[in-house]
N, C-alpha and C positions, 0 to 999 in steps of 0.2 A: 823967366820966360814962360808964358802960358803953354800948357800941354795942348797939342793938336789932336783932333779927333776926326775919324772918318765918319761922316754923317750920311744918313740915308737920303735917297732921292726917290721917293715912292712913285711919283708921276712917271719918271723915266723908267723905273722898273716895270710898271704896269704896261708901258708901251714897248718893252723889250721883246724881241722876237727870238724864240729858241725852238729847236726841233726836238721831237721826242727822242730821236736817236742820240742827240747830245745829252739829254737828261737821263737816259737809260743805259747804264754801262753794258758792254758786250756780254758780260757774264752774269747779268741780272737774272733772278729767278723767273721773272715774267717772260723773258725771252726763252728760257728753258721750258716753261710750261707750254708755250706756243709750239716749240719744236717737238716736244714729246707728243702732243695731241696730233700733230701732222703725221706721225708714224703709226697712229692707232687706226684700226678698222672700225669705222662708225656706221657701217651699212645697216646694222640692226636698228640703229636710231633713225637713220634717214628713211627706212622702209615704213616707219610708223607715221610719217607725215602724209596727209592727204594730198592727192595730185592737184587739187583745185584750192582756190583761196588766195588771199593776199600774200605778199612776200614775207616769209618767216625768217627769223634770225637763224643763221647757220648753227648747227650743234657745236661746231668748233668754238664759236664765240661764247656760248652759254656754259659749256664745259670748262673753258679756260677761266671764265670769271669765277666759277664755283671752285675749281682746283686751286687757283691762286688765292681766293678768299679763305678757304679752309686751311691752306698751308701757311697763311699769315695771321690766323686768328680772327678772321672776319667771317662770321657765320650768318649774319642777318642779310636777307635779300634786299632790304631797304638800304643798308649800308653799302652793299655791293653796287646797287644802282647809283648811289651817291658817289661812289668811287669812280664810276665811269665819267663823271664830270670833274672831280676834284683831285684824283690820284693819277699820276702819270702811268704807273704800271697797269692799273685797271683800264685806263684810256687806251693804252697800247693793245692790250688783249682784246678789247671790244672794238678795235679798229675805228675809234672815234664814233662808234654807234652807242646808243644809250637804251638798252632794254630796260623796261620798267620792272619794279620789284615783283609784280604779279607774274610776269613772264618768267623771271628767274625762278621764283618759288614753284610755279607750276611745272617747269621743266625739271627741276630737282625732284619733285614728288612723282612725276610721271615716269622718269627713266631710272629710278632706283635699281630695278633688276638689271638693266644694261650696265650700270656702274660696276656691278660685281664682275662682269666679264672684262671691263676695262681695267679693273684692279689686277686681274690675271695677266692681261696683255702687257701692262707696264712691267710686271715682274719678268715676263718672257723677254722683254727688251733688255732688262737688267742682266738676265742670264746670257743673252746673245752678246752683250757687251763685255761679259766676263767679270762683272762685279757681283754676281750672285751665283754661288755654287751650293747646291743643297747639301748641308752637313748636319750638324746637331742643332736642335731648336730648344727654346724655352717657352713655356706656356704660362700665362698668368691672367688674372682678371681684376676688375675694379668696378666700383659702383659709380654710375653717372646719373645725375638728377634727371628725372622725366619732366616733360612739360606739363606738370600737374601739381596742384597744391594739396597739402595735407588737409586743408579746410574743406575740400570737396570729397573727403573720404569718410566712410562710415564703417563702424565695426560690426561684426556678425551679431553681437549681443544687441546693439542698437537697432540693427535691421529687424531682428525678431520683435523688439519692442514697438518699432514704428509700424510693422506689418499688423500687429495685433491692434494697435490704436486706430489705424486707418480702416481696418475691417469693422471695428466697433462703430466708427463714425459713419461708414456706409450703411450699416444696419440702422442706425439712428436716423439717417436721412431718409431711408425708405419708410420708416415709421412716420416721420414728419410729413412726408409726401402723402401717405395714405390718410392721415388725420386732416390735412389741408383739403384733400379731395372730398372728404366726407363732411367738410364744414365744421369740424370740431375745433379748429384753430385757424388763426390768421398768420400767414408767414410774413416776416419782416420785408419791407420794400427792398428790392434788389436781390433777394435770395431766390435763385432758380435751382430747385432741388436736383434736377437732372444734370445740370452743368456741374454742380458740386460733386455729385456721384461720379460723373465721368472723369473729373479731375483726380479724384482719389483712386479710381480704378486704374488710371494711367500711372499714377505713382506706385500703386501696388504691383503693376506689371514690371516696372523698373526695378522695384525691390526684389521681386521674384527672380528676375534675371541675375541681379547681383548675388542673391542667396545661392542660386544654382552654381555660379562661378566659384564662390567661396567653398561650397561643398565639394566641387570637383577638385579644387586645389588641395583641400584637406585630405581627400582620398589619395591624391598623388604624393603628398607629403607623408602620409601614413605608410604607403607602400615602400617609399625610400627609407623611412626610419625603421620599418620592420625588417628590411633587408640588412640594414646596418646593425640592428639589434641581434639578428640571428648570426651575423658574422662575428660579433663580439662574444656571443655565447659559445660558438664553435671554437674560437681562439682560447677561451678560458678552459673549455673541456680538454682541448689538446694539450694545453700547458699542464693541466692537472694530471693527465695520463703520463706525461713525460717525467714530471717531478715526483709524482706519487703523493703530493700534498694538495690541500684545499687552496684554491686561488686566493690571493690576498685582495683586499678591497671589497667594496659592496658589489653585489650582483647587479648587472645592468637592468634597468626597469624597462618593461615592454612599452612601446608607444601606445597612446590612446587614439582610437579612431575618431573621426568627426571633426567639424570646425571648432576652433577655440574662440572664446568670447572676444579676444583682441584681434582676430583676423580681420583685415580691412579691405574694402573695395573702394576704388576711386572712380567717381563719376566723370571726371575730366578725361582721364586716360585709364580706362579699365584694365588694360594689359599691364600697366606698371604696378609695382608692389612696394609696400613699406619694407625698407631694409635698413640695416644699421649703417650709419655713416662711417667711412674709413678714416676720417680726420677727427672725429669726436665721438662722444658716447650717445649722440642723438640718433633719431630715426627719421627717414624721409622717403618720398616717392622716388624710386630709382629703377634703373635697369642694370643688369649685370653684364658688362662687356668683357669680351675675351680677345686676346691676341696671341699669336704664335710668332716668335721672332727668331730668325736665323742668326746663329752666333757670330759669324764672321762679318756679314754685311750690315747687321742691325736692321734689316728690312723686315717688315711685317709680311709674312707669307700666308697667314691665315687669320681670319677675324670672325667673330660670332657675337651673338647677343641673346640673352634670355631674361626671364623674370624670376629665375630661381635665386633665392637669397644666398646660397653658398655655391661653391665650385665643384661639388662632388659629381654633378651630372654634366659638367661642361667639357671634360677632357675629350671624350669621344666625338662630339660634334665639331670641336675645334680641329682635331686631327683630320676628320672627314672633309673639312673645308679647304684642305690643301689640295690644289688642283693637280691631277695626275701628270699634267704636262710639265710641271715644275720638278718632278722627281719625288723621291721619298726620303724623308729625313732618317738619319741613322739612329739617333737617340733623341729622347725628349725629357727635359728636366722640368719638374713641377714642385710646388711647395706642398706642405702637408694637408692643405685644404682639398687637394685632389686625391688624397690617398684612399684607395679602396681596391679590393681584389678585382672588381669589375674593370677598373681603369687599368690595372696592370695587365689583365687579360686582353683588353681592347688594344693596348699598345703592341703586345706580343703577336696578336692576330694580324696586325698590319706590318709585322717585321720591323717594328720600331722598338729599340731597347729603352725601357722606362727607367727613370731615375726620379722617384717620387719620395719626398721626405715622409717619414713615418711619425714624426712628432714636431713640435714647435722648435725652431732653430734658435740656438743661443747666439747673442750678438758677438760673443767671443768665447773661446774655450779656456777654462781654467787650467792651471798647471797640472793638476791631477789627471785631467782628461788627456792633455797633451802627452804625458808620460805613460799613459796606459797603452799596453800593447794592443794592436789591432785584433779583433775577435777572430777565432778560428772559423773557417768556412763551414757553414751549417750543412747538415746532411740533406739528402734529397727529400726526406719526409718533413722537413721543417716548414713552418707556416710561411706564406708569402711575405708577411710583415718582417719576420726574422731574416729571410733571405734578402729582402730589400734593404733592411738596416745594415746588413753586412756589406752589400754592394756599395752603399753610400760611404762606407768607411774605407773602401779600397782607394788606391791612388787614382785610378781611372774615374771612379765614381765621384770622388771629391773634385777632380779637375772639371768634369762636365757639369756637376751641380753648382759649383762655385760660380760659373759663368752666368747662372740665372740672375744673380743680383746685379750684374753689370751689363745685361742685355735687355731682357724684357721689362724689368722694373724701371730702368731709365727711359725706355720708350714710352711707357704709360705716363711717367712723370713729365716728359716733354709734351705729350699731347694735352695733359691737364694743366700744367703749370706754364709752359712756354707758349703753346698755341692757345691755351685758355679755354679748351673745350670742357665745360663742366655741366652743360645742360643741353638736352636735345631740343631741336626746333620742331620736330615732327612727332605726332602722337600715334600710338598703336605699335604693336610688336614688330610687324613687318616693316613699317615705315622707319622706326627707330633703328632696326637692324640695317636697313639700307643706308641710313645716314651715318651709322658707325662705319660701314664699309667705305663711304666717301671720306670720312675722317682719316681712316688708315691709308687710303689711296693718296690723300694729300700729304700725309706724313712721308710716305714712300717717295713721292716726287721731290720733296724737300731733301730727303736723305740721298736720293740719286743725284740731285744737283751737286751735293757735296762730294759724293764718290766720283762722279764724272770729272769734276774739276781736279780732284786730288790725283787722278790717274791720267790727266791730260786728254780725256776723251771728249771734252767740250770746252 
């Protein structure tokens, strides 16, 4: 007997009538996004719309499309516009309207400052619902690709060479112009000396701006490295006084001021910088993003972004990004990339107990380390590094620091691997910072959707 098959009837399917309510389950994320936005105060956005003009799309619609898009890994305004036609969740959020991609992109770019306030409002909703109670936090950073290509970057050494070459060409063009005016030579057809001079002077102005930026960055780097160098020297001297012996190892080398030949400036997004990739040994145009994650809820309570290649300077801005209305964390765990006396002091001044690794963490502890007795508590005159190392070996220190690997690191992993956010759509430091806040906000909405369902709140 021949096997029977269920065959498709595409004509009948195309003529079938279904409602969005049937296709969208009651607990769907799109419904949750709409409900969350309904509880937000959007007056600061509404106030910026002119009282005259054609009918504009309500901010609820555009925010909903952006929140749901970023929460599901769709960051392109063109794809979001396409979704309002082809995707049931997007169609529901847009209420069967179809904002074009320019409208979506302009709204995103215009209201980035207001999104920071909405980020806090959503956390306050979580706090009111009881799913967020400020406790201990972990802070970590990652590199995210800027909307810029390495091919549009130029090194400081090349800048100097190009500047000298263009100045020489300008001088030669002036000479050619004078010779042509005096009838000593005939210029080739199509060569307009003044136009060529103006073109090169415009390029020189651009190179001068790039050069000034690299020199300012070099000075900033030198000051940071000098402070780190002086801290290392003080630590060696203190250790020498206590032991009565000459410190082991080579003496730290003082930093050199001024730009380095390989320092680079990118003309597509000048605020971005060349940074080492976290996944390979290569270098690319990146921004350094930061998140602070609350241990119990896994919610991002603080976010930040900079163009600094390492995390030494990022602890304080990230802690300051925690809105006072959310309360103050009790303790903050960070990896050794954040370790500095300044960061320890910054935490203590904010009444946040720091747990910052003093060196690279081992993937596992060998038997000898496990059998070693915990060190004795250092005296009051011990260096901050020795005190911190002791605190991390205590039972409380290990308990708090251990949670860093299963809180903030997974959050960054979800954002980059699950949501797929690996490159900014916007250019410039402030715009990229605003977009990163939008990413963290979208992550929080997705996380709240899970928390609310688990506790029967939605």
